[in-house]
N, C-alpha and C positions, 0 to 999 in steps of 0.2 A: 504493499500500499504506500510505503514511504516514497518509492520512486515516482509515484504518480502525483505527489503533492509538492513539497518544496525541498530544495537542495540543502538549505540551512536556515534556521530561524534564529534571529536575534530577540532575546527577551529583554525588553526595555523596562526593567523593574528590579526589585530586590525583595528580600524577605520571603515570607511563606508563599505569596502568590507567584513569585518567580520560580520557586521550587515546584509549585503545583503545575505550572506550564511546562517546565522542563520535563517533568514526569509524563505529561501528555505527549510531548514531542518524542520522548523515548519509546512510548507505546506505539507510536506511528513509524518509528525507525528513522526519525529526522534528526540530523546533527544539529547542535545548538551552540549559540555564542551568548555568554552572559556579559553584561556590562556592570561595572562597579566603580564606586568612588573610592578615594584613598582611605576613607573611614571604614570601608567594607572589605579591605584586604583580608582574605581568610574567611570571609562570610560563607555560609553554607551554599547559597546559590551559585557563588563564583566557583566553588569547588566542585559542584555537581555537574556543571555544564561541560560539554566536550572541549570548549575553548572559553577563555574569559579575557577581557581587556579592561584596563582602567581608563576611565574617560574623564576624570577630573577630581577636584577637591570635594570636601563633604558638602558645602552648600548646594542644595538641590538645583538652583539655577545655573550652577557651573558643572553639573554632572547629569543627574536623572532628568532634569527639565531642559537640558541643552540639546535641542533638536539637531542642530548642525553636527554636534559631536556624535550623537547616536547614528545619524545617517552616515557620517564618515566611517564609523566603526563597521556598519553593515556593508558598505561598499568595500572597505579594505579587506574584510574577512569573507567576502563573496556570499553574503546572505541575500536571499531573494524574498524574505518575508520578515516582518517585525510584529511581534505580539506585545501590546502595551501593558497587559495585566489590568489592575485597577489603580486609581490614584495617579499621581505624577501627570503623565501626558495622555492618559487613557481617554479623556474627554476633551482634548485640545484639538480642534479641527486642523490646526496647522501641521500636526504630525502626519495625518493621512495625505495632506496636500504635498508635503515634502517627500513622502514615500513615492507618490505618483510621479513626481518630477524626476526621482532617482531611479524609476523603473522597479520599485520594490513594492510588494503586496503588503497592505496594512491589514492585519487580522482584526477586523472590527467593521463598524458601519462606514458609510461615506462621510466626507467632511460636511456635506450639505445637511444630512440627517442629524449629524452631531451638532451642527451649529444651530439648527432649528430647535432641537429638544433641549439644548443647553440654555436657551433663553426662555425663562418661564412665561414671560409676557407673550412672546411670539408663539410659543407652543400652545398657550391657552387660547389664542385667537384661532390657531389652526384646528385645535380640537373642538372648539365651539362650532366651527363650520362643519365638522364631521359628525356633530350630534353627540359628542362624548359628554357625560355629565361632569359639570365643573362646580367647584365651591363658588357660591355667589361672591362677586367682588369686581374689581377693576379689570378691564381688558386692555388698558393702556398704562404706561408708566411715565415717570418724569412729570407728573401733573403738579399743579399748585396745591398749596395747603387747603384752599377752598375746595378743590376737586376731591382731595382726600376726605375732607369733612362731609362732603355731600355723599360720597361713596359709603362712608361709615354710617351715616344716618339712614341711608337706603337699605343697607344689609342688616343694620342693628348691631350694637355692641354685645359681647366683645368681638373685636376684629384682630386680624394678624397682619402686621407689616412684614413683608418678605423681600429679600434681595432678588432682583430679576436673574442674576447670574449665580453660579455656584450652588452650594448646598451645605449639609452638615450642621444646619442650625445657625450658620453665620448670617448676620444682617437680618435677624428675625426678632420681632418684639410683639408681645401680646398686649393689647390696649383694651381696658375694661370700661373706660369712660372718656368722654370727649376732652376733658381737661388734660389727659395724659397724651393725647394724640401728637401734638407738635413735637414734644421732646422725644417721643418714641421714633418718629420718622427721622429726626436728626441723628439719633443714636444709631439707628439701623443703617442709615446712609454712611456714616463714618465707618462702622464695622464692615459693611459691604465693600467700601473703597479699600480698606486695608487688606481684606481677605481675597478680593477678586479683581481689584483695580477698576471696579465699576460701581458707582454709588446709586445705580438705578434701583428704586424699590417700588413696590405696589401694595395694594391692600386686598385682603379677602376676608370673608366671614370666618371667625374662629370657631371650630367644631369642639364642643365640650365632650370630654371622655371618649374620644375616638379610638379605633384600633388602626394600626398601620399595616395594611395588607398589600402585598405586591405579587405580581405575576411574572414568571419567567417566560420570555419570548424567544423563539428562534425563527429566523426568516432566511430563505436562501434566494438564489438568483434564478430559480425555476418556478416561481409563483407560489411557493409554499410558505405560509406564515402560520405558526402554531404556538399554543402556550403549553407549558408543562406545569400547570397548577400553581397554587398560591404558596406564599410564605408569610407567616405573621411575624412582624418585627416591632411589636409594640413596646417591648422592654428596652427603654432608651434612657441614657443618662446625658443630660444637656444636649438632647436631640441627636445623640449618637447611639446607634443600635449596639447592644451588648449581648442579647440572647435572641436567637431566632429559632423558629420551629415551623414544621409543616406536618400535617395540615393544621389549619387554624381551628380553634374550638368554636369560633363564631361563624364560620362560613358553612352554610348548609349546601347541600347539592344544588338547590335552586339558585342560591346566591353565587356559588362557584360557576355555574353555567353562564349566568349573566355577566359576571365580572370578567370571565375568561373571554367571552365574545367581545366585550368592550376593549380589553387589552389588545386583542388581535386587531381590532379596528384602529386603535391608536397607532400600532406599528405600521399598518398598511397606509394610514393617512400621512404618516411621516416618510413613507418610501423607505422603510427601514430594512437593513440586511444584517445578518449575523445575530449574536446573542445580545439581548437587552432586557431590561426590567421595567415594567410599568407599575408605578406606585399609586395606591389609592388610600383615602381615609374612609373607614367604614363607621357609620354612626350607630347608635344604639337601637335604631328602628330598622336596620338592615339597608338603609340608603348608603350609597357610596359615591365618591367624587374623585375624579382624576387629580393627582398631585403633580407628577412629573415622570419623565422617562429617563432612566439611567442608561447611557449608551455604551455599556461595557459589561464584562463579566463582573458579577456582584460578589462582595466579600462572602455573603452567606449562601453562595450557590451550592455548597456541598449538601445541604439538607434536601435540596431538590434531587441531587444525584442519588442520595441514599434511598429515597422513596420511589424513584422511578427507574433507577439502574442506568440512567443516561450519563455518559461522560461529556459534560458541557464544554470542557476545554478542547477535547478532541473534535466535537462537532464544530466549534469555532474555526478550527484549522481546516477541516474538510470544506466548510462553506466558503471560506476565503479562497480555497484552491479551485472553487467553481463547481463543487460537487453538491448534489441535492441533500437535504436532510436525510439521515439514515432511516431505512425502513423501520427498524425497531424503535426509533425515536418517534416516528409518526404514530406508532401504535402504543406509546407508553401510557401506563396507568399508574395511579397512586396506590402504594401499598405500605401499611404500617405507619410509624411515626418516627420523626427525626428532630433532634434538637442540636443547636450549635451554640457554644459559648466562646466568646473571643477572650483570649488570654493576653491581657495587656501588661506592659512593664510600667506598672503604676501602683501607688500605695493605696489599696482599697480601704485601709483603716485610717487614712489621713487625707481625706478629701480628694483622693485620686491624684495626688501629686506624682509627676513623672519620677520613675526610678531608673537609675542607670548603674552600670557596673559590670562585674565579671561573673558569669554563671559558673559557680564552682561545682555544682552537681545537677544533673539533668536526667530525669527518668520519665518516659511517657507511659501512660496506662495502656494496657493491652487487653484483648478479649474480643469475643464475637460481637460484632456491631459497634466496635469503637474505632474511630479514625482520628488521626492527629495530622493536620496540615501545619507544618512548623517550619520556621526559617532560622531556628537556632539549634545549638547543641551544647554539650558540655564544653566549657572553656570559651564559648562565644562572649564577645564584649558587646554590651548593649549601650549605645550612646544616646544622646538627646537630640541628634540631628534630624531624625525621621519619625514617622508615625510610630507610636509605642506598641503596636500589635506584634506579639511574638509568635503566636500560634493560634489555631482554631481547633477546638476539641468538638468533635461531632459523634453523636451516638444514634443508633437505630434500634428500635424494638417494635414488637407487634402492636403495642398500644401506647398511649401517652403516659399512663402511670408507670409502666415498666421503663419507658424512655427517661422519665424524670429520675427514677431511682438509679438507673444505670449511669446517668450523667453525674449525679451526686457521687456515686462510688468512684467514677472515673476521675473526677476532680480531686477527690481525696487521695487517689493513687497517683496523681500528677505531681511529681517532685521537681521544683526549680529552686535551688538554693543560691543565694548570693545577691539577688535583687528581689524587690517586692513585686507582687502580682495581684491581680483582681480575683484570684481563684476563690478565696474565702468569701468574698462578696457574692460571687455567683452561687456558691453553695447555699447561702442564706436566702437568696431570691428564690431559688428552686425549692427550698424547704418551706417557704412561706405558704400559709393556708390559702391565700388568695390566688397565688400562682397555681397551686394544685387544683383549685376549682376552676381554673381557666379565666379568672377575672383579670385579664392582661390588657389593660388600657395604657395609653401612652404616658399617663401620669402615675403609673404603678410605683416607680421609684420614690417620687415625692410623697405619695399617699401612704406607702407601706414600709419604706426603709429609712425614713428620716430619723426615727428614734431607735434605729438598730443598734444593738450593743456590739462590740467588737469581739465578744467571746473571751476577751482577756480578763474580764473582771474577776471571775472565779480563780483564774490562774494568778492574778496579783494577790488575792487573799491567800491562796495556797502557798505562794512564794513567801509571803510575810509569815505564815505559820511555820514553814520549813525553817526559815531564817531564825525565828524565835526559838524553835526547838533546838536548832544547832547551837545557839548561844548558851541555852540552859545546860546542854550537855557538854559544853566546852570544858575539857579537862586537860590538864597538863600531862604529858606522858613522856616516857624515856625512850630514846632510840638507841638501842645497842648499848645501854649502860652509860651513855654519855650524858651530857647536860639535858635537863628537862626542858622540852620545847613545846610550844603550841602547834597543833596541826596546821598545814597550809590550806588556803581556800580550795585547792585542788583535791585535798584529802577529805574535806568535809562536804563538798558540794554535791556529791552523789551523782546519779544519772542525770544527764543534761542533753539538750539538743541544740546543734549549731543552726543558725539561720533564724532563730526566734528572739525578738527583743521585747522585753516587758517594760513598759513605761507607765507612769501614772500622771 
């Protein structure tokens, strides 16, 4: 199969997604080239590829975002295709344009589709024309304060101010009354300008207690556009997804059918090709509204792969090579339940501050239905230059209850020492009664985890008790008939575990 596709693929990314794509290339028998910054010398993705080349210093705009350097590497190493992964240049239309000029295949959508769906205001206009349900709000941006006030009065408060470009919750503000509107617009514009270089914002109705539901799309150049069912991504921290699952507990067969048909309509209206994700908000009455389309492979794509058996990265490569969607993919069905937890290098017990350092010990959980997509290993050095995601832990089970239990056990068995991670926080979310019941709305973290204990309180009390007992038993003893000495802390501390710090 490899001979019919590409001679060599450059993977323009790093970390776990680069490793994921390298594995897909290996399955197809396609040689690979990894690119890395000087901060990523010795990184897993650079070691895994058939060849690797350093393309610049740590700042992303001088390495992973430097289109000219990536194209040069592809030409120098005779690559005929580039896979962007997610993040970095994955949704920048200038990369597919540069690929086309260099005679290289971009594994993803066209620049035109990417540009259309990357602008939320323009995509809303396009989807309105196609009859796609939208959240009530403005269909133009860059309007005056008066226009914002009129739109807010028309839709009714609360409203949401959103950046026209980008995502990830940047440039977003909830406004609950008119007196807050002007300041929220100005703050959103500043944040959008800093994050995306574009301060364009618009207004839409804020949906209370929604769920975030998205549909996986595949479209080829032979007239086939299909969906591979939904993922629920409602568990979010600061608008960033942290736990995803499929199927959603809120999506009935009837809703799934309607949402899937609309998702396909969105892709067709945009003239979309390759893999993409159509995102919706689902309200508590079963109504749903188009949010946006992500024009790339999604971080949470493995849960779809687990319940359908489809290798999405392989399908991306096949479609980019001009092949139709595989027959088995066209017939895919949803079986069982899958959950994904993102493992971040951040302190889950201290407001998720970034954590960096050297991984002294690393052991992944293993077992039936357990998958780890990782970009690190023992002795990896985790810096602060890039996104803090280290790995994704994915489980599959026949039903949701078993999947939750399996994920908790897998998280307990996932050992990463030397840096802080969000592992403990994930366990607490999954163990929460509301999560077990499927009450997974986008405000789950705020409503259920704000007064979460760290689990260290009992340990602190225990440590104090042990310390007191040790002091009470402190006796002087003789060593070999010599002078009477007090035991050292190492003699009295007893069993202990590295990697755990107790603070009060």
